[in-house]
C-alpha positions as CSV (number, residue, x, y, z in Angstrom):
1,M,31.2,-7.4,-54.0
2,M,32.7,-10.7,-53.7
3,A,35.7,-9.8,-51.9
4,L,33.6,-8.1,-49.4
5,L,31.7,-11.1,-49.2
6,S,34.5,-13.0,-48.6
7,S,36.5,-11.0,-46.3
8,S,33.2,-11.0,-43.5
9,V,32.8,-14.9,-44.3
10,V,36.7,-15.7,-44.0
11,A,36.1,-13.3,-41.1
12,S,33.3,-15.3,-39.2
13,L,35.3,-18.4,-39.7
14,F,37.1,-17.1,-37.4
15,E,35.6,-14.9,-34.2
16,N,35.3,-17.9,-32.0
17,L,38.9,-19.1,-32.2
18,N,40.2,-15.9,-31.8
19,P,39.6,-15.6,-28.4
20,A,41.2,-19.1,-27.7
21,N,44.5,-18.5,-29.8
22,L,44.4,-15.8,-27.2
23,K,44.0,-17.8,-24.5
24,V,47.1,-19.8,-25.4
25,S,49.6,-17.4,-27.2
26,H,51.6,-17.4,-24.6
27,R,52.2,-20.7,-24.2
28,S,55.1,-22.6,-25.9
29,P,53.4,-25.3,-28.9
30,E,54.1,-28.1,-26.1
31,E,51.8,-26.7,-23.9
32,V,48.8,-25.8,-26.2
33,A,49.3,-29.1,-28.0
34,V,48.0,-30.6,-24.6
35,N,45.7,-28.2,-23.8
36,E,42.2,-29.8,-24.2
37,D,40.1,-26.6,-23.9
38,F,42.2,-25.3,-26.7
39,W,41.6,-28.2,-29.0
40,A,37.9,-28.4,-27.6
41,T,37.0,-25.1,-29.2
42,I,38.8,-26.4,-32.6
43,Q,37.1,-29.1,-32.9
44,R,33.8,-27.7,-32.2
45,S,34.4,-25.3,-35.3
46,F,34.1,-28.4,-37.5
47,S,31.0,-30.7,-38.0
48,V,33.0,-34.2,-38.2
49,T,31.7,-37.7,-36.5
50,L,33.4,-37.8,-33.3
51,G,33.7,-41.5,-33.7
52,I,36.2,-41.1,-36.8
53,V,40.0,-40.6,-36.3
54,D,41.1,-38.8,-39.6
55,L,44.9,-39.5,-40.1
56,N,45.0,-38.8,-43.8
57,N,43.6,-35.2,-44.3
58,G,46.2,-33.4,-46.6
59,G,44.0,-33.6,-49.6
60,V,41.0,-33.9,-48.6
61,S,40.0,-32.3,-45.6
62,R,36.8,-31.9,-43.6
63,S,34.8,-28.4,-44.4
64,P,34.6,-25.6,-40.9
65,R,31.0,-26.1,-39.4
66,M,30.5,-22.3,-41.0
67,V,30.6,-23.9,-44.6
68,T,28.2,-27.3,-44.3
69,E,26.1,-25.2,-42.7
70,A,26.1,-22.6,-45.8
71,F,26.2,-25.4,-48.3
72,V,23.0,-27.0,-47.0
73,R,21.4,-23.7,-46.6
74,Y,22.4,-23.1,-50.0
75,T,21.4,-26.2,-51.4
76,W,17.6,-25.9,-50.0
77,Q,17.6,-22.3,-51.7
78,Q,18.1,-23.7,-55.0
79,E,15.3,-26.2,-54.1
80,D,12.8,-23.9,-53.0
81,A,13.2,-21.6,-56.5
82,T,15.8,-23.7,-58.5
83,A,15.2,-21.2,-61.7
84,Y,15.4,-18.2,-59.5
85,A,18.4,-19.2,-57.7
86,M,20.6,-20.6,-60.8
């Protein structure tokens, strides 16, 4: 059950990124690096503050937007019925 859930969760993470990847798959890495439309799609996949530049994210990086939203949803679920949810 958990493997099935995990695979569907992982698949949905890439749902919006696959079309963006297909659009640039025939281009060189240098062309993709300067493609603002591609990187805007990637940026929208994360809930980050646009005014902050994070140059040190190797050990502690931001979560994709879907992960953040799930965390908030499950936190509220726990608050609604703590004994039942836990």
